[in-house]
C-alpha positions in Angstrom: 0.0 -0.1 0.0 1.3 3.3 -0.9 -0.3 5.2 2.3 2.0 7.9 3.4 4.7 6.9 0.7 3.4 10.4 -0.7 0.8 13.0 0.3 -1.4 14.5 -1.7 -3.5 17.8 -1.9 -6.3 18.7 -3.8 -7.3 21.2 -6.9 -10.4 19.4 -8.3 -10.9 19.2 -11.9 -14.4 19.0 -13.2 -17.4 20.9 -14.1 -18.9 22.5 -10.7 -22.1 21.2 -9.0 -23.8 24.2 -7.0 -21.3 26.6 -8.7 -19.3 28.8 -6.3 -20.1 25.9 -3.5 -18.8 22.6 -4.1 -17.0 20.6 -6.7 -17.6 17.3 -7.6 -14.9 15.0 -9.4 -13.7 11.6 -10.2 -10.2 12.7 -8.9 -8.0 15.1 -7.2 -4.7 16.7 -8.2 -2.4 19.6 -6.9 0.1 20.4 -9.7 -2.4 21.8 -12.3 -4.6 19.1 -13.8 -5.4 15.6 -13.6 -3.9 13.4 -16.6 -6.7 11.3 -16.8 -10.3 12.5 -17.3 -13.6 11.0 -16.1 -14.4 8.0 -18.1 -11.1 7.3 -18.9 -10.4 3.7 -19.8 -6.8 2.6 -18.0 -3.8 4.3 -16.9 -0.8 4.7 -19.9 1.5 2.5 -18.2 -0.5 -0.8 -18.0 -1.5 -3.4 -20.6 -5.3 -3.9 -20.3 -4.9 -7.2 -22.0 -2.5 -8.5 -19.8 -2.9 -12.2 -19.2 -3.7 -13.4 -15.7 -2.1 -16.4 -14.1 1.0 -18.1 -12.4 2.8 -17.5 -9.0 5.2 -14.8 -8.7 7.7 -15.4 -5.3 9.2 -12.3 -3.6 11.3 -11.9 -0.8 11.8 -10.2 2.4 14.2 -10.0 5.4 13.3 -10.9 9.1 10.3 -12.3 10.4 6.3 -11.5 11.2 4.1 -12.2 13.7 1.1 -10.3 12.9 -1.4 -9.8 10.0 -2.6 -6.3 11.3 -0.8 -3.9 9.6 -2.7 -0.4 11.3 -1.3 -0.8 15.1 2.0 -0.4 16.6 2.3 -3.8 18.0 3.5 -6.7 16.3 5.6 -7.1 13.2 3.3 -7.2 10.2 3.6 -9.2 7.2 4.7 -8.1 3.8 2.1 -7.4 1.2 -0.9 -6.8 3.5 -1.7 -4.0 1.4 -3.0 -6.3 -1.4 -5.8 -7.4 0.7 -7.6 -4.0 1.7 -8.7 -1.3 -0.4 -8.8 2.7 0.2 -11.3 5.3 -0.6 -9.0 6.6 -3.6 -5.9 5.5 -5.1 -3.1 7.0 -7.0 -1.4 6.8 -10.4 2.3 6.0 -10.9 2.8 8.4 -13.7 1.7 11.6 -11.9 3.4 13.0 -9.0 0.3 13.9 -6.8 -3.1 12.9 -8.3 -5.7 10.5 -6.7 -8.7 8.6 -8.6 -11.7 7.1 -6.9 -11.5 3.6 -5.9 -14.1 2.5 -3.1 -15.4 6.1 -3.8 -16.6 6.9 -7.1 -16.4 10.5 -6.4 -15.1 13.2 -4.1 -16.7 16.5 -3.2 -15.1 19.6 -1.7 -16.2 23.1 -0.6 -14.4 26.2 -1.8 -13.3 26.8 2.0 -11.9 23.0 2.0 -13.5 22.8 5.5 -14.8 19.2 4.9 -14.6 16.6 2.0 -17.3 14.0 1.2 -17.1 10.6 -0.5 -19.8 8.7 -2.4 -19.1 5.0 -2.0 -19.5 2.7 -5.3 -22.6 0.5 -4.9 -20.7 -2.4 -6.1 -17.8 -2.1 -3.4 -17.7 -5.3 -1.7 -15.6 -7.1 1.3 -14.4 -10.8 0.3 -17.3 -12.3 2.3 -19.6 -10.5 -0.4 -20.8 -7.8 2.0 -21.3 -4.3 1.0 -18.7 -1.6 1.9 -20.6 1.1 3.6 -20.5 4.5 5.0 -20.6 2.7 8.6 -17.5 1.0 7.7 -15.5 4.1 6.8 -16.6 5.9 10.0 -15.6 2.9 12.2 -12.0 2.9 10.3 -11.5 6.4 10.8 -12.4 6.6 14.5 -10.2 3.3 15.3 -7.2 4.5 13.2 -7.6 8.0 15.0 -7.6 6.4 18.5 -6.0 2.7 18.5 -4.2 3.1 15.2 -0.6 3.4 14.6 1.1 6.7 15.6 1.9 7.6 12.1 -2.0 7.1 11.0 -2.6 9.5 14.3 -0.4 12.3 13.4 -1.3 11.8 9.5 -5.3 12.5 10.3 -4.7 14.9 13.1 -6.5 17.6 11.3 -9.5 15.3 10.3 -11.7 15.9 13.2 -14.9 14.2 12.6 -16.9 11.8 10.0 -20.7 11.6 9.6 -22.9 9.7 7.7 -25.0 12.2 5.0 -26.5 9.9 2.8 -26.8 6.0 2.0 -23.5 5.9 0.3 -21.9 9.0 1.4 -19.6 10.3 4.0 -18.2 13.5 4.9 -15.1 14.2 7.0 -14.9 17.5 8.7 -11.5 19.3 9.1 -9.9 21.4 12.0 -7.0 23.4 12.9 -7.2 26.0 9.8 -6.4 25.7 6.1 -4.9 22.3 5.2 -4.7 22.1 1.5 -4.0 18.3 1.4 -6.5 17.1 3.9 -9.2 16.1 1.4 -6.8 14.1 -0.7 -5.0 12.4 2.4 -8.6 11.4 3.7 -8.9 9.6 0.5 -5.8 7.4 1.4 -8.0 6.0 4.3 -7.9 2.0 4.0 -11.6 0.8 4.8 -12.1 -1.9 7.4 -15.2 -4.2 8.1 -17.0 -2.9 11.4 -18.7 -6.4 12.0 -15.7 -8.2 11.7 -14.2 -6.1 14.7 -17.2 -6.3 16.6 -15.9 -8.8 19.1 -12.2 -7.8 18.7 -10.0 -5.7 20.2 -8.9 -3.4 17.1 -5.4 -2.4 19.0 -4.2 -6.0 19.3 -2.2 -8.2 16.8 -3.4 -11.1 15.1 -2.8 -14.1 12.8 -5.9 -14.3 12.0 -6.5 -12.8 8.2 -8.5 -9.6 8.7 -11.7 -9.4 6.3 -10.3 -7.3 3.4 -11.5 -6.0 0.1 -8.7 -5.9 -2.1 -7.6 -7.9 -5.4 -5.5 -10.5 -3.3 -6.9 -12.6 -0.1 -4.5 -14.4 2.2 -4.1 -18.2 1.1 -1.7 -19.4 3.5 0.3 -18.3 6.5 3.7 -19.8 7.8 4.2 -17.3 11.0 7.5 -15.7 10.3 8.3 -17.7 7.4 6.1 -17.3 4.3 2.9 -15.7 3.5 0.8 -16.5 0.2 -1.6 -14.6 -1.5 -4.1 -15.7 -4.2 -5.9 -13.3 -6.8 -9.7 -12.9 -5.7 -11.6 -14.3 -9.0 -14.8 -12.3 -8.2 -13.0 -9.1 -6.9 -15.3 -6.3 -7.3 -13.1 -3.6 -8.5 -11.2 -5.7 -11.4 -12.7 -3.7 -14.1 -12.2 -0.1 -12.8 -10.1 1.8 -14.7 -7.4 2.2 -12.1 -7.2 -1.3 -11.7 -7.3 -2.6 -15.6 -4.2 -4.2 -16.6 -2.9 -4.6 -13.0 -3.2 -7.3 -10.2 -2.0 -10.0 -13.1 -0.3 -12.6 -10.5 -2.7 -15.6 -9.7 -0.4 -16.1 -6.5 1.9 -14.0 -4.7 4.0 -15.4 -2.0 6.7 -13.7 0.0 9.3 -16.0 1.7 11.4 -14.5 4.7 15.1 -14.6 4.9 17.6 -14.1 7.9 19.6 -11.5 6.3 20.5 -10.1 3.0 23.2 -12.3 2.3 21.3 -15.3 2.6 18.3 -13.9 0.4 20.8 -12.9 -2.6 22.2 -16.6 -2.6 18.4 -17.6 -2.6 18.0 -15.3 -5.4 20.6 -16.3 -7.6 19.1 -19.9 -6.9 15.7 -18.8 -8.3 14.1 -19.4 -4.9 12.2 -16.2 -5.8 11.8 -14.0 -9.1 12.3 -10.4 -8.8 14.7 -8.5 -6.3 15.3 -4.7 -5.8 19.0 -4.0 -4.8 19.9 -1.4 -2.4 23.9 -2.3 -2.0 26.2 -1.0 -4.6 28.6 -3.4 -4.2 26.3 -6.2 -4.5 24.9 -4.6 -7.5 28.4 -4.6 -8.9 29.7 -8.1 -7.9 27.0 -9.9 -6.3 24.9 -11.2 -9.0 27.8 -12.8 -11.4 26.6 -16.3 -12.0 26.1 -18.8 -15.1 22.1 -18.0 -15.0 23.0 -14.0 -15.9 25.6 -15.0 -18.3 22.9 -17.2 -20.3 20.3 -14.4 -20.2 18.1 -16.2 -17.5 18.4 -13.8 -14.9 18.9 -10.2 -15.6 19.8 -6.5 -13.8 18.5 -3.7 -15.0 18.4 0.4 -14.1 14.9 1.7 -14.1 14.7 5.6 -14.3 13.4 7.2 -11.2 11.8 10.5 -11.6 10.5 10.6 -8.0 12.0 12.8 -5.1 14.7 10.9 -3.2 13.7 12.3 0.2 16.4 11.9 2.6 18.8 9.0 3.8 21.4 9.4 6.4 22.9 8.7 10.0 20.7 10.4 12.4 21.6 12.2 15.5 19.3 11.0 18.8 18.9 14.5 20.1 17.5 12.7 23.5 21.3 11.8 24.3 23.0 14.8 26.0 26.3 14.3 24.0 24.4 15.4 20.7 22.5 18.5 22.1 25.6 21.1 20.7 25.0 21.8 17.2 29.1 22.2 16.7 29.4 18.4 18.1 27.0 17.4 15.6 28.6 19.2 12.6 32.2 18.1 13.8 31.1 14.3 13.4 29.5 14.7 10.4 33.3 15.2 8.8 33.6 11.4 9.8 31.5 10.5 6.6 33.9 10.8 3.6 31.8 10.6 0.7 34.0 11.1 -1.9 36.4 8.3 -1.0 33.5 6.1 -0.2 31.8 6.5 -3.6 35.1 5.8 -5.5 36.4 2.9 -3.2 33.3 1.4 -1.7 30.0 2.2 -4.0 31.8 1.9 -7.3 31.2 5.3 -8.3 27.5 4.8 -8.5 26.1 7.4 -6.2 25.6 10.9 -6.0 25.9 13.1 -2.6 22.7 13.8 -0.9 22.5 17.3 0.6 18.8 18.1 1.0 15.7 16.6 2.8 13.8 16.9 -0.6 16.5 15.6 -2.8 16.1 15.3 -6.8 13.1 17.9 -6.6 12.5 21.6 -7.0 11.7 21.8 -3.1 15.4 21.3 -2.3 17.0 24.6 -0.9 19.7 26.0 -3.3 21.5 29.2 -3.5 20.6 31.8 -0.6 16.6 32.0 0.5 14.8 34.3 -1.7 12.0 36.9 -0.7 9.0 34.3 -0.1 11.4 32.1 2.1 13.0 34.9 4.1 9.3 36.0 4.8 8.8 32.4 6.7 12.3 32.8 7.9 12.8 36.2 9.6 10.4 35.8 12.5 13.0 33.2 13.4 16.3 35.0 13.4 18.4 34.3 16.5 16.5 31.3 17.1 17.9 29.4 13.9 21.6 29.1 12.7 22.3 32.4 11.1 23.9 30.4 8.3 20.4 29.7 7.0 20.4 33.5 5.8 23.8 33.8 4.7 25.0 30.8 3.4 24.2 27.7 0.9 24.4 24.5 2.8 26.8 22.0 1.3 27.8 18.7 3.2 31.7 18.4 4.0 34.0 17.3 1.1 37.1 15.9 0.8 39.8 15.1 -1.8 38.7 11.4 -2.0 42.3 10.4 -1.1 41.2 8.6 2.1 43.3 11.1 4.2 40.9 13.5 5.4 43.1 16.1 6.9 41.1 19.0 6.0 37.9 17.5 7.6 39.7 16.7 10.9 41.0 20.1 11.2 37.6 21.3 10.8 36.1 19.1 13.2 38.6 19.7 15.6 38.2 23.7 15.6 34.4 22.8 16.1 35.0 20.5 19.3 37.5 23.0 20.5 34.9 25.9 20.5 32.5 23.9 22.1 34.8 23.3 25.0 35.8 19.7 24.4 39.4 18.6 25.4 41.3 15.7 24.6 43.0 13.8 27.5 44.7 10.6 27.4 43.6 9.9 23.9 40.2 10.5 24.7 37.7 13.5 24.1 36.0 14.9 27.3 32.9 16.7 28.0 34.0 20.1 29.4 31.3 19.9 32.2 31.0 16.3 33.3 34.7 14.9 32.0 33.0 11.9 30.5 34.4 10.8 27.1 32.5 11.2 23.8 31.5 8.0 23.0 28.3 6.5 20.8 26.8 3.6 19.0 25.4 3.3 15.7 22.6 0.9 15.8 22.5 -1.1 12.1 20.2 -3.8 10.9 22.2 -4.3 7.5 25.4 -5.9 8.0 26.5 -3.9 4.7 26.5 -0.9 6.3 29.5 -2.0 8.3 31.8 -1.3 5.8 30.6 2.5 5.4 30.8 3.3 9.3 34.3 1.5 9.8 36.0 4.3 8.3 34.0 6.8 10.2 35.1 4.9 13.1 38.9 5.6 12.5 38.3 9.0 11.7 36.5 9.8 15.0 39.5 7.9 17.0 41.8 10.4 15.7 39.7 13.1 17.3 39.5 11.1 20.4 35.8 9.8 19.8 34.9 6.5 20.4 32.2 5.2 17.8 31.0 1.5 18.1 28.6 -0.4 16.0 25.9 -3.0 16.9 24.1 -4.8 14.3 20.8 -6.6 15.2 18.1 -8.5 13.8 15.2 -6.9 12.3 12.5 -7.4 15.5 14.9 -5.9 17.7 16.2 -3.3 15.5 12.3 -2.4 15.1 11.9 -2.3 18.8 14.8 -0.1 19.7 13.9 2.4 16.7 10.2 2.6 17.9 11.2 3.4 21.5 14.0 5.8 20.6 16.6 3.5 22.2 19.8 4.3 20.1 22.5 6.9 19.8 22.6 6.9 16.2 20.9 5.0 13.5 20.3 4.9 9.8 17.2 7.0 8.8 15.3 7.0 5.6 12.5 9.0 4.8 10.4 9.2 1.8 9.1 12.6 -0.2 6.6 13.3 -2.5 6.5 16.6 -4.8 3.4 17.7 -2.8 4.6 17.3 1.0 2.3 17.9 3.8 0.8 16.5 7.1 3.5 13.7 7.1 6.1 16.1 7.8 4.7 16.3 11.4 5.4 12.8 11.8 9.3 13.2 10.6 9.9 16.5 12.4 7.3 18.0 14.6 7.7 18.7 18.3 4.3 16.8 19.1 5.9 13.6 18.0 9.5 13.9 19.6 8.2 11.9 22.5 5.7 9.5 20.8 6.9 6.0 20.5 6.8 4.6 16.7 7.0 8.2 15.2 9.4 8.9 12.6 10.8 11.8 14.5 13.7 9.7 15.4 16.0 12.7 15.6 13.6 14.2 18.7 13.4 17.5 16.6 11.6 19.9 19.2 11.9 23.5 17.7 9.2 26.1 17.2 10.6 27.3 13.9 10.3 23.9 12.4 6.8 23.5 13.6 5.7 26.6 12.2 7.4 25.9 8.7 5.7 22.6 8.7 2.3 24.7 9.2 3.3 26.8 6.4 4.1 23.7 4.3 0.4 22.1 5.3 -1.4 25.4 4.9 0.5 26.6 1.6 -2.5 27.9 -0.6 -0.7 27.4 -4.0 2.6 25.7 -5.5 4.8 28.6 -5.1 3.9 29.1 -1.4 4.4 25.1 -0.9 8.1 25.5 -2.8 8.8 28.3 -0.6 7.9 26.7 2.8 9.6 23.3 1.7 13.0 25.0 0.9 12.9 27.1 4.0 12.1 24.1 6.4 15.1 22.2 4.1 17.3 25.0 5.3 16.6 25.1 8.8 17.0 21.1 9.1 20.2 21.4 6.8 21.8 23.8 9.3 20.9 22.1 12.2 23.1 19.1 11.6 20.4 16.7 12.6 21.7 14.1 10.6 24.5 13.1 8.4 23.1 13.3 4.8 24.5 9.9 2.7 23.9 9.6 -0.5 21.4 8.8 -3.3 20.6 7.2 -6.7 18.1 8.2 -9.3 17.2 5.1 -10.6 16.1 1.8 -9.5 18.3 -1.3 -9.4 16.0 -4.2 -10.5 17.2 -7.9 -10.7 14.7 -10.5 -12.3 14.3 -14.0 -13.7 13.4 -13.6 -17.2 9.9 -15.0 -16.9 8.0 -11.8 -16.9 6.2 -9.4 -19.8 5.7 -5.4 -19.2 4.0 -2.9 -20.6 6.1 -0.7 -23.1 5.8 2.4 -20.9 7.1 2.4 -17.6 5.5 4.9 -15.1 7.7 7.9 -13.9 7.5 7.1 -10.4 7.9 3.4 -10.1 9.2 0.4 -11.3 5.6 -0.6 -12.1 6.1 -4.4 -11.1 2.3 -4.7 -10.2 1.6 -4.3 -13.9 3.9 -7.1 -15.1 2.8 -10.4 -15.8 4.1 -14.1 -16.2 4.7 -14.6 -19.9 4.1 -18.0 -20.6 6.7 -18.5 -23.5 9.6 -16.6 -21.6 8.5 -18.8 -18.7 8.8 -21.8 -20.9 12.1 -20.8 -21.8 13.4 -20.0 -18.5 12.4 -23.5 -17.1 14.1 -25.1 -20.3 17.2 -23.4 -19.9 17.3 -24.3 -16.0 16.7 -27.8 -16.9 19.4 -27.7 -19.3 21.8 -26.2 -16.7 21.1 -29.0 -14.4 22.1 -31.6 -16.9 
């Protein structure tokens, strides 16, 4: 499910109903128009004649102990979004557009104080019972009161829901103008009220929850695998938003202990499709007779979507990181130029923005619109916000980063830290500066090792701890770490999810994504400006202003990014002629019978 992967705001495009009062449409968009008009046949990036059938095998890491993806407790199984539907759904070749799914239309007044959805009469749960307004209201109330914190934060300003017609539900908003609330409300999943009549919504379960999506759970081996089967009489199969998709008869996810084991399983064709995150593995890990014979392929797929942010994040709940100068000094420990040349095979670009690879990223000096937002906070935010363009530390790539060491030492000296007996000591407590990076991927250990050596020369002790996925998630949810890898996705239309990332309100909420623990009134105010931005120009200015404050706050050490998807797959698939701009589009692929037969013959011949 793509809920929260991107956030969407509304500018409805349709003939008005009750002119000057409300607008009714089949979809919503922010950036100047919906690509697909009312009555469109299908998305451009699908093959509406794609054959159905076959089993596709996928992989994931760790384990699972729950089939309930909407609460904090437990580890939900992969792929559960296949079984549930939302009021609306997005297209993968537009940056922020939504089209009706369970809802056949969306209605918004001029002041955007509420939104109403009219449900499709044919919408059904898997047991044949209709999806009704009561189910929508129930889901909304449960998610806001008992759901995962990220959902509660997402729907903070959606105040109430009421039934206003046999198939019509209206959501009322609070907190002033919030341009995206109508559309993010459309991302609400709809769960059956009757199913939970005798169950506690907040509890985990290994009993499949009654869904309404294109797949239902067929088999569960707790912690090891889960299999989904296509619903033959799926109510939404002929909707324009679904045509040409959901082509596999079965989708199975197998769980592996770690990425090393998973890669070897892929090369043995234990599963079919793999997205690769490691530059080293991409360059060296896939060599095999199967690849040489063309049975297995590696391919780069262009990615036009905003990169978001990836980096090592400081936990400001730890006293040692409270001083910005200390955080800035430690940031010199990551030598991107050397790492990219030596470790990453030159595949990456240096990341510098929290909105990387988009027009929302701050560059040059702030313009008039940004200054209007930033000036009230002069004296409370770093002065560099106003006078310098942020750039992460840069080395000559030799691996002997003397210039970085000198800069870091100067910062630490200015903060009062002193080296004694080879240890950097706190000016007040006399305690040495020591901290730990919590990792879940062993492949990151090779990135951290040079940082450890760099910091040792400054008298700082850096340790690494690599744990399994369950322990890692539990510790991250409880903010039980000094430093951790942090990855946040962004869209071209940021909004309410920024609260969960950076807002004071969520700094102490377990399970939130404010891993840094940021509590800053300027950040809170800039998030409010993003949410309330009345037009695209105001949104861009607010995002860039927030970006500058976050950059110069040195809340994290920015790492690197790639503007492409690295995909490896066994050559048994057909796929549409057009790839969507913002995704690989694997959900639009299908198993090609001829390719599948050739693959099986090639594998059989290799065993002889």
